[in-house]
ZAMAR-956584 format. One record per atom (N, C-alpha, C, O): atom name; residue in three letters; x, y, z; residue number from 1. Coordinates in steps of 0.2 Angstrom, whole numbers, plus 5000, padded with zeros to 4 digits. Layout:
{name = CA | resn = ALA | east = X | north = Y | up = Z | resi = NUM};
...
This chain:
{name = N | resn = MET | east = 5004 | north = 4995 | up = 4999 | resi = 1};
{name = CA | resn = MET | east = 5000 | north = 4999 | up = 5000 | resi = 1};
{name = C | resn = MET | east = 5005 | north = 5005 | up = 4999 | resi = 1};
{name = O | resn = MET | east = 5009 | north = 5005 | up = 5004 | resi = 1};
{name = N | resn = ARG | east = 5004 | north = 5012 | up = 4994 | resi = 2};
{name = CA | resn = ARG | east = 5007 | north = 5019 | up = 4994 | resi = 2};
{name = C | resn = ARG | east = 5005 | north = 5022 | up = 5000 | resi = 2};
{name = O | resn = ARG | east = 5000 | north = 5019 | up = 5003 | resi = 2};
{name = N | resn = SER | east = 5007 | north = 5026 | up = 5001 | resi = 3};
{name = CA | resn = SER | east = 5008 | north = 5029 | up = 5008 | resi = 3};
{name = C | resn = SER | east = 5002 | north = 5036 | up = 5003 | resi = 3};
{name = O | resn = SER | east = 5003 | north = 5037 | up = 4997 | resi = 3};
{name = N | resn = SER | east = 4998 | north = 5040 | up = 5007 | resi = 4};
{name = CA | resn = SER | east = 4992 | north = 5045 | up = 5004 | resi = 4};
{name = C | resn = SER | east = 4996 | north = 5051 | up = 5001 | resi = 4};
{name = O | resn = SER | east = 4995 | north = 5055 | up = 4996 | resi = 4};
{name = N | resn = TRP | east = 5002 | north = 5052 | up = 5006 | resi = 5};
{name = CA | resn = TRP | east = 5005 | north = 5060 | up = 5006 | resi = 5};
{name = C | resn = TRP | east = 5008 | north = 5058 | up = 4998 | resi = 5};
{name = O | resn = TRP | east = 5009 | north = 5064 | up = 4995 | resi = 5};
{name = N | resn = LYS | east = 5010 | north = 5052 | up = 4994 | resi = 6};
{name = CA | resn = LYS | east = 5013 | north = 5053 | up = 4990 | resi = 6};
{name = C | resn = LYS | east = 5011 | north = 5054 | up = 4984 | resi = 6};
{name = O | resn = LYS | east = 5015 | north = 5057 | up = 4980 | resi = 6};
{name = N | resn = LYS | east = 5005 | north = 5053 | up = 4983 | resi = 7};
{name = CA | resn = LYS | east = 5002 | north = 5052 | up = 4977 | resi = 7};
{name = C | resn = LYS | east = 5003 | north = 5045 | up = 4971 | resi = 7};
{name = O | resn = LYS | east = 5007 | north = 5041 | up = 4970 | resi = 7};
{name = N | resn = ALA | east = 4997 | north = 5045 | up = 4968 | resi = 8};
{name = CA | resn = ALA | east = 4999 | north = 5039 | up = 4964 | resi = 8};
{name = C | resn = ALA | east = 5005 | north = 5038 | up = 4958 | resi = 8};
{name = O | resn = ALA | east = 5008 | north = 5043 | up = 4955 | resi = 8};
{name = N | resn = PHE | east = 5006 | north = 5034 | up = 4958 | resi = 9};
{name = CA | resn = PHE | east = 5014 | north = 5035 | up = 4954 | resi = 9};
{name = C | resn = PHE | east = 5012 | north = 5030 | up = 4947 | resi = 9};
{name = O | resn = PHE | east = 5008 | north = 5025 | up = 4947 | resi = 9};
{name = N | resn = LEU | east = 5016 | north = 5036 | up = 4941 | resi = 10};
{name = CA | resn = LEU | east = 5015 | north = 5034 | up = 4937 | resi = 10};
{name = C | resn = LEU | east = 5021 | north = 5036 | up = 4931 | resi = 10};
{name = O | resn = LEU | east = 5025 | north = 5041 | up = 4931 | resi = 10};
{name = N | resn = ASP | east = 5021 | north = 5031 | up = 4926 | resi = 11};
{name = CA | resn = ASP | east = 5029 | north = 5032 | up = 4925 | resi = 11};
{name = C | resn = ASP | east = 5027 | north = 5037 | up = 4920 | resi = 11};
{name = O | resn = ASP | east = 5022 | north = 5038 | up = 4918 | resi = 11};
{name = N | resn = SER | east = 5032 | north = 5040 | up = 4918 | resi = 12};
{name = CA | resn = SER | east = 5033 | north = 5046 | up = 4913 | resi = 12};
{name = C | resn = SER | east = 5030 | north = 5046 | up = 4907 | resi = 12};
{name = O | resn = SER | east = 5026 | north = 5050 | up = 4905 | resi = 12};
{name = N | resn = PHE | east = 5031 | north = 5039 | up = 4902 | resi = 13};
{name = CA | resn = PHE | east = 5027 | north = 5040 | up = 4897 | resi = 13};
{name = C | resn = PHE | east = 5019 | north = 5041 | up = 4898 | resi = 13};
{name = O | resn = PHE | east = 5015 | north = 5045 | up = 4895 | resi = 13};
{name = N | resn = LEU | east = 5017 | north = 5038 | up = 4901 | resi = 14};
{name = CA | resn = LEU | east = 5009 | north = 5038 | up = 4902 | resi = 14};
{name = C | resn = LEU | east = 5006 | north = 5046 | up = 4903 | resi = 14};
{name = O | resn = LEU | east = 5000 | north = 5047 | up = 4901 | resi = 14};
{name = N | resn = LEU | east = 5012 | north = 5051 | up = 4907 | resi = 15};
{name = CA | resn = LEU | east = 5010 | north = 5060 | up = 4904 | resi = 15};
{name = C | resn = LEU | east = 5013 | north = 5060 | up = 4899 | resi = 15};
{name = O | resn = LEU | east = 5018 | north = 5059 | up = 4903 | resi = 15};
{name = N | resn = LYS | east = 5015 | north = 5060 | up = 4895 | resi = 16};
{name = CA | resn = LYS | east = 5018 | north = 5063 | up = 4889 | resi = 16};
{name = C | resn = LYS | east = 5012 | north = 5066 | up = 4885 | resi = 16};
{name = O | resn = LYS | east = 5006 | north = 5063 | up = 4887 | resi = 16};
{name = N | resn = LYS | east = 5012 | north = 5072 | up = 4880 | resi = 17};
{name = CA | resn = LYS | east = 5006 | north = 5072 | up = 4876 | resi = 17};
{name = C | resn = LYS | east = 5003 | north = 5068 | up = 4871 | resi = 17};
{name = O | resn = LYS | east = 4998 | north = 5068 | up = 4868 | resi = 17};
{name = N | resn = THR | east = 5011 | north = 5064 | up = 4868 | resi = 18};
{name = CA | resn = THR | east = 5010 | north = 5060 | up = 4864 | resi = 18};
{name = C | resn = THR | east = 5004 | north = 5053 | up = 4864 | resi = 18};
{name = O | resn = THR | east = 5000 | north = 5051 | up = 4860 | resi = 18};
{name = N | resn = PHE | east = 5007 | north = 5052 | up = 4871 | resi = 19};
{name = CA | resn = PHE | east = 5003 | north = 5044 | up = 4873 | resi = 19};
{name = C | resn = PHE | east = 4995 | north = 5047 | up = 4873 | resi = 19};
{name = O | resn = PHE | east = 4990 | north = 5043 | up = 4873 | resi = 19};
{name = N | resn = ILE | east = 4995 | north = 5055 | up = 4875 | resi = 20};
{name = CA | resn = ILE | east = 4987 | north = 5056 | up = 4878 | resi = 20};
{name = C | resn = ILE | east = 4983 | north = 5056 | up = 4871 | resi = 20};
{name = O | resn = ILE | east = 4977 | north = 5052 | up = 4871 | resi = 20};
{name = N | resn = LYS | east = 4986 | north = 5060 | up = 4867 | resi = 21};
{name = CA | resn = LYS | east = 4984 | north = 5061 | up = 4859 | resi = 21};
{name = C | resn = LYS | east = 4982 | north = 5054 | up = 4855 | resi = 21};
{name = O | resn = LYS | east = 4977 | north = 5054 | up = 4851 | resi = 21};
{name = N | resn = LYS | east = 4987 | north = 5048 | up = 4857 | resi = 22};
{name = CA | resn = LYS | east = 4986 | north = 5044 | up = 4854 | resi = 22};
{name = C | resn = LYS | east = 4981 | north = 5041 | up = 4857 | resi = 22};
{name = O | resn = LYS | east = 4978 | north = 5039 | up = 4852 | resi = 22};
{name = N | resn = ILE | east = 4978 | north = 5038 | up = 4863 | resi = 23};
{name = CA | resn = ILE | east = 4973 | north = 5036 | up = 4867 | resi = 23};
{name = C | resn = ILE | east = 4966 | north = 5041 | up = 4864 | resi = 23};
{name = O | resn = ILE | east = 4961 | north = 5037 | up = 4863 | resi = 23};
{name = N | resn = GLN | east = 4966 | north = 5047 | up = 4864 | resi = 24};
{name = CA | resn = GLN | east = 4961 | north = 5052 | up = 4859 | resi = 24};
{name = C | resn = GLN | east = 4960 | north = 5048 | up = 4854 | resi = 24};
{name = O | resn = GLN | east = 4955 | north = 5045 | up = 4853 | resi = 24};
{name = N | resn = LYS | east = 4964 | north = 5048 | up = 4849 | resi = 25};
{name = CA | resn = LYS | east = 4961 | north = 5046 | up = 4841 | resi = 25};
{name = C | resn = LYS | east = 4961 | north = 5041 | up = 4841 | resi = 25};
{name = O | resn = LYS | east = 4960 | north = 5038 | up = 4835 | resi = 25};
{name = N | resn = SER | east = 4961 | north = 5036 | up = 4846 | resi = 26};
{name = CA | resn = SER | east = 4961 | north = 5030 | up = 4848 | resi = 26};
{name = C | resn = SER | east = 4960 | north = 5024 | up = 4840 | resi = 26};
{name = O | resn = SER | east = 4956 | north = 5020 | up = 4838 | resi = 26};
{name = N | resn = TYR | east = 4965 | north = 5026 | up = 4838 | resi = 27};
{name = CA | resn = TYR | east = 4966 | north = 5023 | up = 4831 | resi = 27};
{name = C | resn = TYR | east = 4969 | north = 5015 | up = 4834 | resi = 27};
{name = O | resn = TYR | east = 4967 | north = 5010 | up = 4832 | resi = 27};
{name = N | resn = LYS | east = 4972 | north = 5016 | up = 4837 | resi = 28};
{name = CA | resn = LYS | east = 4979 | north = 5012 | up = 4839 | resi = 28};
{name = C | resn = LYS | east = 4978 | north = 5009 | up = 4847 | resi = 28};
{name = O | resn = LYS | east = 4978 | north = 5013 | up = 4852 | resi = 28};
{name = N | resn = THR | east = 4978 | north = 5003 | up = 4848 | resi = 29};
{name = CA | resn = THR | east = 4977 | north = 5002 | up = 4856 | resi = 29};
{name = C | resn = THR | east = 4983 | north = 5002 | up = 4858 | resi = 29};
{name = O | resn = THR | east = 4987 | north = 4998 | up = 4856 | resi = 29};
{name = N | resn = PRO | east = 4983 | north = 5006 | up = 4864 | resi = 30};
{name = CA | resn = PRO | east = 4988 | north = 5008 | up = 4867 | resi = 30};
{name = C | resn = PRO | east = 4993 | north = 5002 | up = 4870 | resi = 30};
{name = O | resn = PRO | east = 4990 | north = 4997 | up = 4868 | resi = 30};
{name = N | resn = LYS | east = 5000 | north = 4999 | up = 4873 | resi = 31};
{name = CA | resn = LYS | east = 5003 | north = 4995 | up = 4874 | resi = 31};
{name = C | resn = LYS | east = 5007 | north = 4999 | up = 4881 | resi = 31};
{name = O | resn = LYS | east = 5011 | north = 5004 | up = 4881 | resi = 31};
{name = N | resn = ILE | east = 5004 | north = 4996 | up = 4886 | resi = 32};
{name = CA | resn = ILE | east = 5009 | north = 4996 | up = 4893 | resi = 32};
{name = C | resn = ILE | east = 5014 | north = 4992 | up = 4896 | resi = 32};
{name = O | resn = ILE | east = 5012 | north = 4986 | up = 4897 | resi = 32};
{name = N | resn = TRP | east = 5020 | north = 4994 | up = 4897 | resi = 33};
{name = CA | resn = TRP | east = 5024 | north = 4990 | up = 4900 | resi = 33};
{name = C | resn = TRP | east = 5025 | north = 4991 | up = 4907 | resi = 33};
{name = O | resn = TRP | east = 5026 | north = 4986 | up = 4910 | resi = 33};
{name = N | resn = SER | east = 5023 | north = 4996 | up = 4910 | resi = 34};
{name = CA | resn = SER | east = 5024 | north = 4997 | up = 4917 | resi = 34};
{name = C | resn = SER | east = 5017 | north = 4995 | up = 4920 | resi = 34};
{name = O | resn = SER | east = 5011 | north = 4998 | up = 4920 | resi = 34};
{name = N | resn = ARG | east = 5020 | north = 4987 | up = 4923 | resi = 35};
{name = CA | resn = ARG | east = 5014 | north = 4985 | up = 4927 | resi = 35};
{name = C | resn = ARG | east = 5014 | north = 4990 | up = 4932 | resi = 35};
{name = O | resn = ARG | east = 5008 | north = 4993 | up = 4932 | resi = 35};
{name = N | resn = ARG | east = 5019 | north = 4993 | up = 4938 | resi = 36};
{name = CA | resn = ARG | east = 5018 | north = 4996 | up = 4944 | resi = 36};
{name = C | resn = ARG | east = 5015 | north = 5002 | up = 4943 | resi = 36};
{name = O | resn = ARG | east = 5013 | north = 5005 | up = 4948 | resi = 36};
{name = N | resn = SER | east = 5012 | north = 5006 | up = 4937 | resi = 37};
{name = CA | resn = SER | east = 5010 | north = 5012 | up = 4936 | resi = 37};
{name = C | resn = SER | east = 5003 | north = 5012 | up = 4937 | resi = 37};
{name = O | resn = SER | east = 5000 | north = 5008 | up = 4933 | resi = 37};
{name = N | resn = CYS | east = 4999 | north = 5017 | up = 4943 | resi = 38};
{name = CA | resn = CYS | east = 4993 | north = 5016 | up = 4943 | resi = 38};
{name = C | resn = CYS | east = 4989 | north = 5019 | up = 4936 | resi = 38};
{name = O | resn = CYS | east = 4990 | north = 5023 | up = 4931 | resi = 38};
{name = N | resn = ILE | east = 4982 | north = 5014 | up = 4938 | resi = 39};
{name = CA | resn = ILE | east = 4979 | north = 5018 | up = 4932 | resi = 39};
{name = C | resn = ILE | east = 4976 | north = 5025 | up = 4934 | resi = 39};
{name = O | resn = ILE | east = 4975 | north = 5028 | up = 4939 | resi = 39};
{name = N | resn = PRO | east = 4977 | north = 5028 | up = 4927 | resi = 40};
{name = CA | resn = PRO | east = 4974 | north = 5035 | up = 4928 | resi = 40};
{name = C | resn = PRO | east = 4966 | north = 5036 | up = 4926 | resi = 40};
{name = O | resn = PRO | east = 4963 | north = 5032 | up = 4923 | resi = 40};
{name = N | resn = GLY | east = 4964 | north = 5042 | up = 4928 | resi = 41};
{name = CA | resn = GLY | east = 4955 | north = 5043 | up = 4928 | resi = 41};
{name = C | resn = GLY | east = 4954 | north = 5045 | up = 4919 | resi = 41};
{name = O | resn = GLY | east = 4949 | north = 5045 | up = 4916 | resi = 41};
{name = N | resn = PHE | east = 4960 | north = 5045 | up = 4915 | resi = 42};
{name = CA | resn = PHE | east = 4959 | north = 5048 | up = 4907 | resi = 42};
{name = C | resn = PHE | east = 4960 | north = 5040 | up = 4902 | resi = 42};
{name = O | resn = PHE | east = 4959 | north = 5039 | up = 4896 | resi = 42};
{name = N | resn = LEU | east = 4962 | north = 5035 | up = 4907 | resi = 43};
{name = CA | resn = LEU | east = 4959 | north = 5030 | up = 4903 | resi = 43};
{name = C | resn = LEU | east = 4952 | north = 5026 | up = 4904 | resi = 43};
{name = O | resn = LEU | east = 4951 | north = 5020 | up = 4901 | resi = 43};
{name = N | resn = VAL | east = 4950 | north = 5028 | up = 4909 | resi = 44};
{name = CA | resn = VAL | east = 4942 | north = 5023 | up = 4909 | resi = 44};
{name = C | resn = VAL | east = 4936 | north = 5025 | up = 4902 | resi = 44};
{name = O | resn = VAL | east = 4934 | north = 5030 | up = 4900 | resi = 44};
{name = N | resn = GLY | east = 4936 | north = 5019 | up = 4900 | resi = 45};
{name = CA | resn = GLY | east = 4932 | north = 5016 | up = 4895 | resi = 45};
{name = C | resn = GLY | east = 4935 | north = 5014 | up = 4890 | resi = 45};
{name = O | resn = GLY | east = 4933 | north = 5012 | up = 4885 | resi = 45};
{name = N | resn = LYS | east = 4944 | north = 5015 | up = 4891 | resi = 46};
{name = CA | resn = LYS | east = 4948 | north = 5012 | up = 4885 | resi = 46};
{name = C | resn = LYS | east = 4950 | north = 5005 | up = 4886 | resi = 46};
{name = O | resn = LYS | east = 4949 | north = 5003 | up = 4892 | resi = 46};
{name = N | resn = LYS | east = 4952 | north = 5001 | up = 4881 | resi = 47};
{name = CA | resn = LYS | east = 4956 | north = 4997 | up = 4878 | resi = 47};
{name = C | resn = LYS | east = 4964 | north = 4997 | up = 4880 | resi = 47};
{name = O | resn = LYS | east = 4968 | north = 5001 | up = 4878 | resi = 47};
{name = N | resn = VAL | east = 4966 | north = 4992 | up = 4882 | resi = 48};
{name = CA | resn = VAL | east = 4975 | north = 4994 | up = 4882 | resi = 48};
{name = C | resn = VAL | east = 4977 | north = 4988 | up = 4882 | resi = 48};
{name = O | resn = VAL | east = 4973 | north = 4984 | up = 4885 | resi = 48};
{name = N | resn = LEU | east = 4984 | north = 4986 | up = 4881 | resi = 49};
{name = CA | resn = LEU | east = 4988 | north = 4980 | up = 4881 | resi = 49};
{name = C | resn = LEU | east = 4992 | north = 4983 | up = 4884 | resi = 49};
{name = O | resn = LEU | east = 4995 | north = 4988 | up = 4883 | resi = 49};
{name = N | resn = VAL | east = 4992 | north = 4977 | up = 4889 | resi = 50};
{name = CA | resn = VAL | east = 4997 | north = 4975 | up = 4898 | resi = 50};
{name = C | resn = VAL | east = 5003 | north = 4969 | up = 4896 | resi = 50};
{name = O | resn = VAL | east = 5002 | north = 4963 | up = 4895 | resi = 50};
{name = N | resn = HIS | east = 5010 | north = 4972 | up = 4897 | resi = 51};
{name = CA | resn = HIS | east = 5015 | north = 4967 | up = 4897 | resi = 51};
{name = C | resn = HIS | east = 5014 | north = 4961 | up = 4901 | resi = 51};
{name = O | resn = HIS | east = 5012 | north = 4963 | up = 4907 | resi = 51};
{name = N | resn = SER | east = 5014 | north = 4954 | up = 4901 | resi = 52};
{name = CA | resn = SER | east = 5013 | north = 4950 | up = 4905 | resi = 52};
{name = C | resn = SER | east = 5021 | north = 4947 | up = 4908 | resi = 52};
{name = O | resn = SER | east = 5022 | north = 4943 | up = 4912 | resi = 52};
{name = N | resn = GLY | east = 5025 | north = 4950 | up = 4905 | resi = 53};
{name = CA | resn = GLY | east = 5031 | north = 4948 | up = 4905 | resi = 53};
{name = C | resn = GLY | east = 5033 | north = 4946 | up = 4897 | resi = 53};
{name = O | resn = GLY | east = 5037 | north = 4949 | up = 4893 | resi = 53};
{name = N | resn = LYS | east = 5030 | north = 4940 | up = 4894 | resi = 54};
{name = CA | resn = LYS | east = 5030 | north = 4935 | up = 4886 | resi = 54};
{name = C | resn = LYS | east = 5026 | north = 4938 | up = 4881 | resi = 54};
{name = O | resn = LYS | east = 5028 | north = 4939 | up = 4875 | resi = 54};
{name = N | resn = ILE | east = 5019 | north = 4942 | up = 4883 | resi = 55};
{name = CA | resn = ILE | east = 5016 | north = 4944 | up = 4877 | resi = 55};
{name = C | resn = ILE | east = 5011 | north = 4949 | up = 4882 | resi = 55};
{name = O | resn = ILE | east = 5010 | north = 4948 | up = 4888 | resi = 55};
{name = N | resn = PHE | east = 5007 | north = 4954 | up = 4878 | resi = 56};
{name = CA | resn = PHE | east = 5003 | north = 4958 | up = 4880 | resi = 56};
{name = C | resn = PHE | east = 4995 | north = 4955 | up = 4879 | resi = 56};
{name = O | resn = PHE | east = 4993 | north = 4951 | up = 4874 | resi = 56};
{name = N | resn = LYS | east = 4992 | north = 4958 | up = 4885 | resi = 57};
{name = CA | resn = LYS | east = 4986 | north = 4953 | up = 4888 | resi = 57};
{name = C | resn = LYS | east = 4979 | north = 4962 | up = 4886 | resi = 57};
{name = O | resn = LYS | east = 4979 | north = 4967 | up = 4889 | resi = 57};
{name = N | resn = SER | east = 4975 | north = 4961 | up = 4882 | resi = 58};
{name = CA | resn = SER | east = 4971 | north = 4965 | up = 4881 | resi = 58};
{name = C | resn = SER | east = 4967 | north = 4967 | up = 4891 | resi = 58};
{name = O | resn = SER | east = 4967 | north = 4962 | up = 4894 | resi = 58};
{name = N | resn = VAL | east = 4965 | north = 4973 | up = 4892 | resi = 59};
{name = CA | resn = VAL | east = 4963 | north = 4975 | up = 4897 | resi = 59};
{name = C | resn = VAL | east = 4959 | north = 4980 | up = 4896 | resi = 59};
{name = O | resn = VAL | east = 4961 | north = 4985 | up = 4894 | resi = 59};
{name = N | resn = PHE | east = 4951 | north = 4980 | up = 4899 | resi = 60};
{name = CA | resn = PHE | east = 4947 | north = 4984 | up = 4896 | resi = 60};
{name = C | resn = PHE | east = 4945 | north = 4990 | up = 4905 | resi = 60};
{name = O | resn = PHE | east = 4942 | north = 4988 | up = 4909 | resi = 60};
{name = N | resn = ILE | east = 4948 | north = 4996 | up = 4904 | resi = 61};
{name = CA | resn = ILE | east = 4949 | north = 4998 | up = 4909 | resi = 61};
{name = C | resn = ILE | east = 4942 | north = 5002 | up = 4913 | resi = 61};
{name = O | resn = ILE | east = 4941 | north = 5008 | up = 4912 | resi = 61};
{name = N | resn = THR | east = 4938 | north = 4999 | up = 4917 | resi = 62};
{name = CA | resn = THR | east = 4933 | north = 5002 | up = 4919 | resi = 62};
{name = C | resn = THR | east = 4934 | north = 5007 | up = 4926 | resi = 62};
{name = O | resn = THR | east = 4940 | north = 5006 | up = 4929 | resi = 62};
{name = N | resn = ARG | east = 4928 | north = 5012 | up = 4928 | resi = 63};
{name = CA | resn = ARG | east = 4928 | north = 5019 | up = 4934 | resi = 63};
{name = C | resn = ARG | east = 4933 | north = 5014 | up = 4941 | resi = 63};
{name = O | resn = ARG | east = 4938 | north = 5015 | up = 4943 | resi = 63};
{name = N | resn = GLU | east = 4930 | north = 5008 | up = 4942 | resi = 64};
{name = CA | resn = GLU | east = 4932 | north = 5006 | up = 4949 | resi = 64};
{name = C | resn = GLU | east = 4940 | north = 5003 | up = 4947 | resi = 64};
{name = O | resn = GLU | east = 4944 | north = 5002 | up = 4952 | resi = 64};
{name = N | resn = MET | east = 4942 | north = 5001 | up = 4942 | resi = 65};
{name = CA | resn = MET | east = 4951 | north = 5002 | up = 4941 | resi = 65};
{name = C | resn = MET | east = 4954 | north = 5007 | up = 4942 | resi = 65};
{name = O | resn = MET | east = 4960 | north = 5006 | up = 4944 | resi = 65};
{name = N | resn = VAL | east = 4951 | north = 5014 | up = 4942 | resi = 66};
{name = CA | resn = VAL | east = 4955 | north = 5019 | up = 4943 | resi = 66};
{name = C | resn = VAL | east = 4959 | north = 5019 | up = 4951 | resi = 66};
{name = O | resn = VAL | east = 4956 | north = 5020 | up = 4956 | resi = 66};
{name = N | resn = GLY | east = 4966 | north = 5018 | up = 4951 | resi = 67};
{name = CA | resn = GLY | east = 4969 | north = 5018 | up = 4956 | resi = 67};
{name = C | resn = GLY | east = 4972 | north = 5013 | up = 4958 | resi = 67};
{name = O | resn = GLY | east = 4977 | north = 5012 | up = 4962 | resi = 67};
{name = N | resn = TYR | east = 4970 | north = 5008 | up = 4954 | resi = 68};
{name = CA | resn = TYR | east = 4974 | north = 5001 | up = 4955 | resi = 68};
{name = C | resn = TYR | east = 4981 | north = 5001 | up = 4951 | resi = 68};
{name = O | resn = TYR | east = 4983 | north = 5005 | up = 4948 | resi = 68};
{name = N | resn = LYS | east = 4983 | north = 4997 | up = 4952 | resi = 69};
{name = CA | resn = LYS | east = 4989 | north = 4993 | up = 4948 | resi = 69};
{name = C | resn = LYS | east = 4989 | north = 4990 | up = 4941 | resi = 69};
{name = O | resn = LYS | east = 4985 | north = 4984 | up = 4941 | resi = 69};
{name = N | resn = PHE | east = 4991 | north = 4993 | up = 4935 | resi = 70};
{name = CA | resn = PHE | east = 4991 | north = 4987 | up = 4929 | resi = 70};
{name = C | resn = PHE | east = 4991 | north = 4980 | up = 4929 | resi = 70};
{name = O | resn = PHE | east = 4987 | north = 4976 | up = 4927 | resi = 70};
{name = N | resn = GLY | east = 4997 | north = 4978 | up = 4931 | resi = 71};
{name = CA | resn = GLY | east = 4999 | north = 4971 | up = 4936 | resi = 71};
{name = C | resn = GLY | east = 4994 | north = 4969 | up = 4938 | resi = 71};
{name = O | resn = GLY | east = 4994 | north = 4963 | up = 4939 | resi = 71};
{name = N | resn = THR | east = 4989 | north = 4972 | up = 4939 | resi = 72};
{name = CA | resn = THR | east = 4982 | north = 4968 | up = 4945 | resi = 72};
{name = C | resn = THR | east = 4978 | north = 4963 | up = 4940 | resi = 72};
{name = O | resn = THR | east = 4976 | north = 4957 | up = 4940 | resi = 72};
{name = N | resn = PHE | east = 4979 | north = 4968 | up = 4935 | resi = 73};
{name = CA | resn = PHE | east = 4974 | north = 4964 | up = 4930 | resi = 73};
{name = C | resn = PHE | east = 4976 | north = 4961 | up = 4925 | resi = 73};
{name = O | resn = PHE | east = 4971 | north = 4959 | up = 4922 | resi = 73};
{name = N | resn = CYS | east = 4982 | north = 4958 | up = 4924 | resi = 74};
{name = CA | resn = CYS | east = 4986 | north = 4956 | up = 4920 | resi = 74};
{name = C | resn = CYS | east = 4990 | north = 4949 | up = 4924 | resi = 74};
{name = O | resn = CYS | east = 4995 | north = 4949 | up = 4927 | resi = 74};
{name = N | resn = LYS | east = 4986 | north = 4944 | up = 4922 | resi = 75};
{name = CA | resn = LYS | east = 4990 | north = 4939 | up = 4927 | resi = 75};
{name = C | resn = LYS | east = 4997 | north = 4935 | up = 4924 | resi = 75};
{name = O | resn = LYS | east = 4997 | north = 4932 | up = 4919 | resi = 75};
{name = N | resn = THR | east = 5002 | north = 4935 | up = 4928 | resi = 76};
{name = CA | resn = THR | east = 5008 | north = 4932 | up = 4922 | resi = 76};
{name = C | resn = THR | east = 5008 | north = 4925 | up = 4921 | resi = 76};
{name = O | resn = THR | east = 5012 | north = 4921 | up = 4917 | resi = 76};
{name = N | resn = ARG | east = 5002 | north = 4922 | up = 4927 | resi = 77};
{name = CA | resn = ARG | east = 5005 | north = 4913 | up = 4926 | resi = 77};
{name = C | resn = ARG | east = 5000 | north = 4910 | up = 4920 | resi = 77};
{name = O | resn = ARG | east = 4995 | north = 4913 | up = 4920 | resi = 77};
{name = N | resn = ARG | east = 5001 | north = 4905 | up = 4916 | resi = 78};
{name = CA | resn = ARG | east = 4995 | north = 4903 | up = 4910 | resi = 78};
{name = C | resn = ARG | east = 4994 | north = 4897 | up = 4914 | resi = 78};
{name = O | resn = ARG | east = 5000 | north = 4894 | up = 4916 | resi = 78};
{name = N | resn = PHE | east = 4989 | north = 4894 | up = 4915 | resi = 79};
{name = CA | resn = PHE | east = 4987 | north = 4889 | up = 4918 | resi = 79};
{name = C | resn = PHE | east = 4985 | north = 4885 | up = 4914 | resi = 79};
{name = O | resn = PHE | east = 4980 | north = 4887 | up = 4910 | resi = 79};
{name = N | resn = THR | east = 4990 | north = 4877 | up = 4914 | resi = 80};
{name = CA | resn = THR | east = 4986 | north = 4873 | up = 4909 | resi = 80};
{name = C | resn = THR | east = 4984 | north = 4867 | up = 4914 | resi = 80};
{name = O | resn = THR | east = 4986 | north = 4865 | up = 4919 | resi = 80};
{name = N | resn = PHE | east = 4978 | north = 4864 | up = 4909 | resi = 81};
{name = CA | resn = PHE | east = 4977 | north = 4856 | up = 4914 | resi = 81};
{name = C | resn = PHE | east = 4978 | north = 4851 | up = 4909 | resi = 81};
{name = O | resn = PHE | east = 4976 | north = 4851 | up = 4903 | resi = 81};
{name = N | resn = LYS | east = 4983 | north = 4845 | up = 4915 | resi = 82};
{name = CA | resn = LYS | east = 4986 | north = 4840 | up = 4912 | resi = 82};
{name = C | resn = LYS | east = 4980 | north = 4836 | up = 4911 | resi = 82};
{name = O | resn = LYS | east = 4975 | north = 4837 | up = 4914 | resi = 82};
{name = N | resn = ILE | east = 4979 | north = 4831 | up = 4907 | resi = 83};
{name = CA | resn = ILE | east = 4975 | north = 4828 | up = 4906 | resi = 83};
{name = C | resn = ILE | east = 4976 | north = 4820 | up = 4906 | resi = 83};
{name = O | resn = ILE | east = 4979 | north = 4818 | up = 4901 | resi = 83};
{name = N | resn = LYS | east = 4975 | north = 4814 | up = 4910 | resi = 84};
{name = CA | resn = LYS | east = 4979 | north = 4809 | up = 4911 | resi = 84};
{name = C | resn = LYS | east = 4976 | north = 4806 | up = 4907 | resi = 84};
{name = O | resn = LYS | east = 4970 | north = 4806 | up = 4908 | resi = 84};
{name = N | resn = THR | east = 4979 | north = 4801 | up = 4901 | resi = 85};
{name = CA | resn = THR | east = 4978 | north = 4795 | up = 4897 | resi = 85};
{name = C | resn = THR | east = 4978 | north = 4790 | up = 4900 | resi = 85};
{name = O | resn = THR | east = 4983 | north = 4787 | up = 4904 | resi = 85};
{name = N | resn = LYS | east = 4972 | north = 4787 | up = 4898 | resi = 86};
{name = CA | resn = LYS | east = 4974 | north = 4778 | up = 4899 | resi = 86};
{name = C | resn = LYS | east = 4978 | north = 4774 | up = 4895 | resi = 86};
{name = O | resn = LYS | east = 4979 | north = 4774 | up = 4889 | resi = 86};
{name = N | resn = LYS | east = 4980 | north = 4769 | up = 4899 | resi = 87};
{name = CA | resn = LYS | east = 4986 | north = 4764 | up = 4894 | resi = 87};
{name = C | resn = LYS | east = 4984 | north = 4757 | up = 4892 | resi = 87};
{name = O | resn = LYS | east = 4987 | north = 4754 | up = 4889 | resi = 87};
């Protein structure tokens, strides 16, 4: 939990004007590598691609997600089921 007096952490590229313009035009889904950044309010209603360490996973941002980190909604493990075969 981050202290309230420190404010939310945002990586510098999330605050750049070019990134914000890219989202507003919405011709491309923005890719986000920074899983440690908090989700800002201007991304509500947008779809972003969050890097899971190997691939990008699609995440739709809702109002309830603002303030949480991007990594919370993009799991890094892929679960596979092992099927036993009869001999």
